N, C-alpha and C positions, 0 to 999 in steps of 0.2 A: 559353234556352241559358245555361249557367253556364261561366264561365272557370275554368280550372284555377288554383288559387292558386299553383302552382309557376311559372306564367308571370309573375305579378305579382312574386313573390319573386325570380325570375331577373333581371328588369329593375330590381329595386330596388337592385342593386349597380352602382355607377358604372362599374367596369371592364367588366362584362358588357354594360351599355348601350352603351358605346363599341364593344365588339367586335360587338354586334348591328348597330349603325349602320354600321360598316365593311362588314359582310357585306351589309347592305341596299343599300349603294351599288353593290356589285358582288361576285360570288362571290370567295372568297379561300381560300388555304391557311393552315395554321397558321403557316408561316414568314412569309408576307406579313402576317398579323395581328400577329405578334410584332414585326415592324419598326415597326409603327404605335403600339404601346402600351408602357408603362413596366414591364411585368412579364415574367417569364421565359417561355420556350416551354412549360415544364411547367405554369405557372399558366394560360397561355392555353388549353392542352389541358383543364385542369380546368374553366375557365369554359365552354368549348365543350361539355363533357359536360353541364353543367347546362342550357345552352341547348337541346341536343339532347333531353334528357330532358323538358324542358318544351314540346317541339314548336314551338320558335321558329326553330330552324335544323335543317337536315338535311345529312348528309355524302354526297358522291358520290365514289367511288373513281376516281382518275385516275392510273394508273401506281402509283408508290410513295407517292403523296400522297392526301389527302382534300381535296376542294374543298367548302367550306361555302357553302350557299345558305340564304336565308330559306325556312322551311317555310310554304308558302301556306295549308295547311289549319289549322295552329296559329294563324297570324296572323289568318286569317279568323274563327276562333273568338273570339279576343280582341277583334277589331274589332266583331263582332256584339254582344258583351257591352257594350262601350263605347258602341255606337250606341244601345242602350236608354236609357242615361243622357242622351245627347245629345237624343234624341227627347223625353224627359220634360222636360228643361231648356228646349227650344224651346217646348213646349206651355205651360209655366209662364210663359215670357217673353211669349208671345202674350196670355195672360190679363192680365198686368200692363200690357202696352202698350194693350190694348183698354180696360181700366179707366182708365188715365191719359188716354186719348183722350176718354173720356166725361166725365171730370172737367174737361177743358179747355173743353168746350162750354158 
């Protein structure tokens, strides 16, 4: 499984990471997000557009507002991609630990 480079790029921006983390803590509207960050509502909307297009968040209409949620499918795709590296790293660590253990005997 490959991760969409748009996801990595989207989270490469500090403001978007902050917005994503706010949404990850609980679903929020644009107005709620704007209260928590130091950029304008228009800028928040642009950041949300990038996060939506990269499948990290999704919008749900609620009356006149959109409530933003983490997109589980997009996040699962990114996690699966990252887990590959974690598994490789753990395997390499095991080899080093076993070799070190043998050297201590």
